[in-house]
N, CA, C, O and CB atoms as a CASP TS submission, in Angstrom:
PFRMAT TS
TARGET T0000
AUTHOR 0000-0000-0000
METHOD Language model
MODEL 1
PARENT N/A
ATOM      1  N   MET     1      48.595  18.919  27.273  1.00  0.00           N
ATOM      2  CA  MET     1      49.936  19.364  27.519  1.00  0.00           C
ATOM      3  C   MET     1      50.829  18.191  27.922  1.00  0.00           C
ATOM      4  O   MET     1      52.022  18.191  27.619  1.00  0.00           O
ATOM      5  CB  MET     1      49.942  20.438  28.590  1.00  0.00           C
ATOM      6  N   ALA     2      50.265  17.195  28.600  1.00  0.00           N
ATOM      7  CA  ALA     2      51.062  16.058  29.056  1.00  0.00           C
ATOM      8  C   ALA     2      51.544  15.199  27.894  1.00  0.00           C
ATOM      9  O   ALA     2      52.566  14.523  28.015  1.00  0.00           O
ATOM     10  CB  ALA     2      50.256  15.209  30.023  1.00  0.00           C
ATOM     11  N   LEU     3      50.831  15.210  26.774  1.00  0.00           N
ATOM     12  CA  LEU     3      51.239  14.405  25.637  1.00  0.00           C
ATOM     13  C   LEU     3      52.267  15.098  24.761  1.00  0.00           C
ATOM     14  O   LEU     3      52.787  14.497  23.821  1.00  0.00           O
ATOM     15  CB  LEU     3      50.045  14.047  24.818  1.00  0.00           C
ATOM     16  N   LYS     4      52.559  16.334  25.054  1.00  0.00           N
ATOM     17  CA  LYS     4      53.509  17.073  24.236  1.00  0.00           C
ATOM     18  C   LYS     4      54.923  16.590  24.533  1.00  0.00           C
ATOM     19  O   LYS     4      55.374  16.629  25.678  1.00  0.00           O
ATOM     20  CB  LYS     4      53.385  18.592  24.486  1.00  0.00           C
ATOM     21  N   ASP     5      55.615  16.136  23.498  1.00  0.00           N
ATOM     22  CA  ASP     5      56.996  15.693  23.631  1.00  0.00           C
ATOM     23  C   ASP     5      57.874  16.878  23.266  1.00  0.00           C
ATOM     24  O   ASP     5      58.312  17.006  22.123  1.00  0.00           O
ATOM     25  CB  ASP     5      57.303  14.440  22.724  1.00  0.00           C
ATOM     26  N   SER     6      58.128  17.736  24.232  1.00  0.00           N
ATOM     27  CA  SER     6      58.860  18.970  23.955  1.00  0.00           C
ATOM     28  C   SER     6      60.313  18.689  23.622  1.00  0.00           C
ATOM     29  O   SER     6      60.888  17.696  24.065  1.00  0.00           O
ATOM     30  CB  SER     6      58.775  19.916  25.142  1.00  0.00           C
ATOM     31  N   TYR     7      60.888  19.569  22.845  1.00  0.00           N
ATOM     32  CA  TYR     7      62.262  19.439  22.387  1.00  0.00           C
ATOM     33  C   TYR     7      63.196  19.886  23.500  1.00  0.00           C
ATOM     34  O   TYR     7      63.358  21.083  23.737  1.00  0.00           O
ATOM     35  CB  TYR     7      62.502  20.263  21.096  1.00  0.00           C
ATOM     36  N   HIS     8      63.816  18.917  24.190  1.00  0.00           N
ATOM     37  CA  HIS     8      64.695  19.241  25.291  1.00  0.00           C
ATOM     38  C   HIS     8      65.993  18.436  25.236  1.00  0.00           C
ATOM     39  O   HIS     8      66.803  18.493  26.161  1.00  0.00           O
ATOM     40  CB  HIS     8      63.987  18.999  26.603  1.00  0.00           C
ATOM     41  N   ARG     9      66.183  17.708  24.180  1.00  0.00           N
ATOM     42  CA  ARG     9      67.388  16.898  24.016  1.00  0.00           C
ATOM     43  C   ARG     9      68.025  17.219  22.665  1.00  0.00           C
ATOM     44  O   ARG     9      67.548  18.073  21.918  1.00  0.00           O
ATOM     45  CB  ARG     9      67.060  15.376  24.128  1.00  0.00           C
ATOM     46  N   LEU    10      69.082  16.531  22.382  1.00  0.00           N
ATOM     47  CA  LEU    10      69.755  16.728  21.112  1.00  0.00           C
ATOM     48  C   LEU    10      69.077  16.024  19.955  1.00  0.00           C
ATOM     49  O   LEU    10      69.384  16.302  18.795  1.00  0.00           O
ATOM     50  CB  LEU    10      71.159  16.266  21.214  1.00  0.00           C
ATOM     51  N   LYS    11      68.152  15.107  20.253  1.00  0.00           N
ATOM     52  CA  LYS    11      67.444  14.414  19.188  1.00  0.00           C
ATOM     53  C   LYS    11      66.014  14.918  19.078  1.00  0.00           C
ATOM     54  O   LYS    11      65.485  15.553  19.989  1.00  0.00           O
ATOM     55  CB  LYS    11      67.457  12.905  19.429  1.00  0.00           C
ATOM     56  N   GLU    12      65.406  14.619  17.942  1.00  0.00           N
ATOM     57  CA  GLU    12      64.035  15.053  17.661  1.00  0.00           C
ATOM     58  C   GLU    12      63.040  14.320  18.553  1.00  0.00           C
ATOM     59  O   GLU    12      63.340  13.226  19.031  1.00  0.00           O
ATOM     60  CB  GLU    12      63.689  14.822  16.183  1.00  0.00           C
ATOM     61  N   PRO    13      61.855  14.899  18.788  1.00  0.00           N
ATOM     62  CA  PRO    13      60.799  14.205  19.536  1.00  0.00           C
ATOM     63  C   PRO    13      60.391  12.919  18.816  1.00  0.00           C
ATOM     64  O   PRO    13      60.408  12.858  17.586  1.00  0.00           O
ATOM     65  CB  PRO    13      59.567  15.127  19.724  1.00  0.00           C
ATOM     66  N   VAL    14      60.026  11.901  19.582  1.00  0.00           N
ATOM     67  CA  VAL    14      59.720  10.607  18.975  1.00  0.00           C
ATOM     68  C   VAL    14      58.244  10.227  19.076  1.00  0.00           C
ATOM     69  O   VAL    14      57.855   9.192  18.535  1.00  0.00           O
ATOM     70  CB  VAL    14      60.555   9.537  19.622  1.00  0.00           C
ATOM     71  N   ILE    15      57.419  11.012  19.736  1.00  0.00           N
ATOM     72  CA  ILE    15      55.993  10.708  19.833  1.00  0.00           C
ATOM     73  C   ILE    15      55.291  11.286  18.605  1.00  0.00           C
ATOM     74  O   ILE    15      55.243  12.501  18.414  1.00  0.00           O
ATOM     75  CB  ILE    15      55.378  11.284  21.157  1.00  0.00           C
ATOM     76  N   GLY    16      54.755  10.401  17.788  1.00  0.00           N
ATOM     77  CA  GLY    16      54.094  10.829  16.562  1.00  0.00           C
ATOM     78  C   GLY    16      52.628  11.156  16.785  1.00  0.00           C
ATOM     79  O   GLY    16      52.065  10.884  17.845  1.00  0.00           O
ATOM     80  N   ASP    17      52.031  11.737  15.774  1.00  0.00           N
ATOM     81  CA  ASP    17      50.618  12.103  15.861  1.00  0.00           C
ATOM     82  C   ASP    17      49.726  10.882  16.008  1.00  0.00           C
ATOM     83  O   ASP    17      48.709  10.938  16.699  1.00  0.00           O
ATOM     84  CB  ASP    17      50.204  12.896  14.635  1.00  0.00           C
ATOM     85  N   ASP    18      50.096   9.768  15.360  1.00  0.00           N
ATOM     86  CA  ASP    18      49.284   8.559  15.469  1.00  0.00           C
ATOM     87  C   ASP    18      49.326   7.997  16.888  1.00  0.00           C
ATOM     88  O   ASP    18      48.316   7.485  17.373  1.00  0.00           O
ATOM     89  CB  ASP    18      49.764   7.500  14.467  1.00  0.00           C
ATOM     90  N   ALA    19      50.457   8.080  17.554  1.00  0.00           N
ATOM     91  CA  ALA    19      50.565   7.603  18.938  1.00  0.00           C
ATOM     92  C   ALA    19      49.765   8.497  19.878  1.00  0.00           C
ATOM     93  O   ALA    19      49.120   7.997  20.800  1.00  0.00           O
ATOM     94  CB  ALA    19      52.041   7.552  19.382  1.00  0.00           C
ATOM     95  N   LYS    20      49.795   9.791  19.666  1.00  0.00           N
ATOM     96  CA  LYS    20      49.013  10.718  20.489  1.00  0.00           C
ATOM     97  C   LYS    20      47.522  10.461  20.311  1.00  0.00           C
ATOM     98  O   LYS    20      46.766  10.484  21.283  1.00  0.00           O
ATOM     99  CB  LYS    20      49.349  12.181  20.130  1.00  0.00           C
ATOM    100  N   ALA    21      47.096  10.218  19.081  1.00  0.00           N
ATOM    101  CA  ALA    21      45.688   9.947  18.811  1.00  0.00           C
ATOM    102  C   ALA    21      45.249   8.643  19.475  1.00  0.00           C
ATOM    103  O   ALA    21      44.126   8.554  19.971  1.00  0.00           O
ATOM    104  CB  ALA    21      45.435   9.883  17.297  1.00  0.00           C
ATOM    105  N   TRP    22      46.120   7.627  19.492  1.00  0.00           N
ATOM    106  CA  TRP    22      45.796   6.359  20.137  1.00  0.00           C
ATOM    107  C   TRP    22      45.619   6.534  21.642  1.00  0.00           C
ATOM    108  O   TRP    22      44.705   5.951  22.225  1.00  0.00           O
ATOM    109  CB  TRP    22      46.885   5.325  19.853  1.00  0.00           C
ATOM    110  N   VAL    23      46.474   7.323  22.274  1.00  0.00           N
ATOM    111  CA  VAL    23      46.375   7.549  23.722  1.00  0.00           C
ATOM    112  C   VAL    23      45.086   8.291  24.054  1.00  0.00           C
ATOM    113  O   VAL    23      44.406   7.951  25.022  1.00  0.00           O
ATOM    114  CB  VAL    23      47.599   8.345  24.237  1.00  0.00           C
ATOM    115  N   VAL    24      44.749   9.290  23.268  1.00  0.00           N
ATOM    116  CA  VAL    24      43.507  10.038  23.498  1.00  0.00           C
ATOM    117  C   VAL    24      42.301   9.122  23.298  1.00  0.00           C
ATOM    118  O   VAL    24      41.349   9.177  24.075  1.00  0.00           O
ATOM    119  CB  VAL    24      43.418  11.265  22.550  1.00  0.00           C
ATOM    120  N   HIS    25      42.334   8.287  22.269  1.00  0.00           N
ATOM    121  CA  HIS    25      41.236   7.348  22.022  1.00  0.00           C
ATOM    122  C   HIS    25      41.097   6.370  23.188  1.00  0.00           C
ATOM    123  O   HIS    25      39.985   6.090  23.635  1.00  0.00           O
ATOM    124  CB  HIS    25      41.466   6.577  20.702  1.00  0.00           C
ATOM    125  N   LEU    26      42.207   5.860  23.671  1.00  0.00           N
ATOM    126  CA  LEU    26      42.188   4.927  24.789  1.00  0.00           C
ATOM    127  C   LEU    26      41.641   5.579  26.052  1.00  0.00           C
ATOM    128  O   LEU    26      40.872   4.960  26.787  1.00  0.00           O
ATOM    129  CB  LEU    26      43.585   4.386  25.044  1.00  0.00           C
ATOM    130  N   ALA    27      42.031   6.817  26.306  1.00  0.00           N
ATOM    131  CA  ALA    27      41.577   7.532  27.498  1.00  0.00           C
ATOM    132  C   ALA    27      40.080   7.847  27.434  1.00  0.00           C
ATOM    133  O   ALA    27      39.419   7.928  28.469  1.00  0.00           O
ATOM    134  CB  ALA    27      42.373   8.826  27.669  1.00  0.00           C
ATOM    135  N   CYS    28      39.552   8.020  26.242  1.00  0.00           N
ATOM    136  CA  CYS    28      38.142   8.382  26.093  1.00  0.00           C
ATOM    137  C   CYS    28      37.231   7.171  25.905  1.00  0.00           C
ATOM    138  O   CYS    28      36.014   7.330  25.808  1.00  0.00           O
ATOM    139  CB  CYS    28      37.978   9.316  24.922  1.00  0.00           C
ATOM    140  N   SER    29      37.792   5.973  25.854  1.00  0.00           N
ATOM    141  CA  SER    29      36.996   4.762  25.662  1.00  0.00           C
ATOM    142  C   SER    29      36.419   4.285  26.988  1.00  0.00           C
ATOM    143  O   SER    29      36.995   4.512  28.052  1.00  0.00           O
ATOM    144  CB  SER    29      37.844   3.652  25.023  1.00  0.00           C
ATOM    145  N   LYS    30      35.277   3.625  26.903  1.00  0.00           N
ATOM    146  CA  LYS    30      34.671   3.028  28.084  1.00  0.00           C
ATOM    147  C   LYS    30      35.376   1.711  28.377  1.00  0.00           C
ATOM    148  O   LYS    30      35.787   1.024  27.443  1.00  0.00           O
ATOM    149  CB  LYS    30      33.142   2.813  27.886  1.00  0.00           C
ATOM    150  N   PRO    31      35.527   1.340  29.637  1.00  0.00           N
ATOM    151  CA  PRO    31      36.199   0.080  29.981  1.00  0.00           C
ATOM    152  C   PRO    31      35.547  -1.149  29.342  1.00  0.00           C
ATOM    153  O   PRO    31      36.244  -2.090  28.962  1.00  0.00           O
ATOM    154  CB  PRO    31      36.217  -0.092  31.482  1.00  0.00           C
ATOM    155  N   LYS    32      34.226  -1.148  29.221  1.00  0.00           N
ATOM    156  CA  LYS    32      33.530  -2.288  28.616  1.00  0.00           C
ATOM    157  C   LYS    32      33.887  -2.426  27.138  1.00  0.00           C
ATOM    158  O   LYS    32      33.879  -3.534  26.602  1.00  0.00           O
ATOM    159  CB  LYS    32      32.009  -2.137  28.779  1.00  0.00           C
ATOM    160  N   ASP    33      34.199  -1.310  26.474  1.00  0.00           N
ATOM    161  CA  ASP    33      34.607  -1.370  25.071  1.00  0.00           C
ATOM    162  C   ASP    33      35.971  -2.033  24.911  1.00  0.00           C
ATOM    163  O   ASP    33      36.298  -2.546  23.841  1.00  0.00           O
ATOM    164  CB  ASP    33      34.637   0.032  24.470  1.00  0.00           C
ATOM    165  N   LEU    34      36.760  -2.019  25.976  1.00  0.00           N
ATOM    166  CA  LEU    34      38.109  -2.589  25.932  1.00  0.00           C
ATOM    167  C   LEU    34      38.154  -4.001  26.514  1.00  0.00           C
ATOM    168  O   LEU    34      39.222  -4.609  26.583  1.00  0.00           O
ATOM    169  CB  LEU    34      39.080  -1.692  26.688  1.00  0.00           C
ATOM    170  N   GLY    35      37.002  -4.524  26.932  1.00  0.00           N
ATOM    171  CA  GLY    35      36.940  -5.889  27.431  1.00  0.00           C
ATOM    172  C   GLY    35      36.981  -6.008  28.946  1.00  0.00           C
ATOM    173  O   GLY    35      37.017  -7.120  29.474  1.00  0.00           O
ATOM    174  N   TYR    36      36.976  -4.900  29.645  1.00  0.00           N
ATOM    175  CA  TYR    36      36.957  -4.941  31.108  1.00  0.00           C
ATOM    176  C   TYR    36      35.523  -5.014  31.609  1.00  0.00           C
ATOM    177  O   TYR    36      34.609  -4.515  30.952  1.00  0.00           O
ATOM    178  CB  TYR    36      37.672  -3.709  31.702  1.00  0.00           C
ATOM    179  N   ALA    37      35.319  -5.633  32.772  1.00  0.00           N
ATOM    180  CA  ALA    37      33.982  -5.809  33.310  1.00  0.00           C
ATOM    181  C   ALA    37      33.387  -4.475  33.783  1.00  0.00           C
ATOM    182  O   ALA    37      32.209  -4.207  33.551  1.00  0.00           O
ATOM    183  CB  ALA    37      34.011  -6.813  34.461  1.00  0.00           C
ATOM    184  N   ALA    38      34.195  -3.643  34.442  1.00  0.00           N
ATOM    185  CA  ALA    38      33.709  -2.374  34.992  1.00  0.00           C
ATOM    186  C   ALA    38      34.888  -1.425  35.151  1.00  0.00           C
ATOM    187  O   ALA    38      36.042  -1.796  34.936  1.00  0.00           O
ATOM    188  CB  ALA    38      32.983  -2.589  36.360  1.00  0.00           C
ATOM    189  N   GLU    39      34.574  -0.205  35.527  1.00  0.00           N
ATOM    190  CA  GLU    39      35.624   0.777  35.747  1.00  0.00           C
ATOM    191  C   GLU    39      36.427   0.425  36.978  1.00  0.00           C
ATOM    192  O   GLU    39      35.886  -0.075  37.964  1.00  0.00           O
ATOM    193  CB  GLU    39      35.037   2.177  35.882  1.00  0.00           C
ATOM    194  N   VAL    40      37.694   0.682  36.919  1.00  0.00           N
ATOM    195  CA  VAL    40      38.576   0.397  38.041  1.00  0.00           C
ATOM    196  C   VAL    40      38.798   1.664  38.830  1.00  0.00           C
ATOM    197  O   VAL    40      39.518   1.651  39.829  1.00  0.00           O
ATOM    198  CB  VAL    40      39.916  -0.191  37.563  1.00  0.00           C
TER
END
C-alpha cells in the first residue's frame, strides 16, 4: 500500500511499475548481495 501513488493531484501518478519492482527487489535483497558487510 505504501508504494501506491494514488491520484490526488491534477497530474497523473509518476511511479511506474518498473520503479515499484526495483523497490520491492531492493527491500527483499540481502545486504551482502548489495555490497554491505552486514545488516544495519
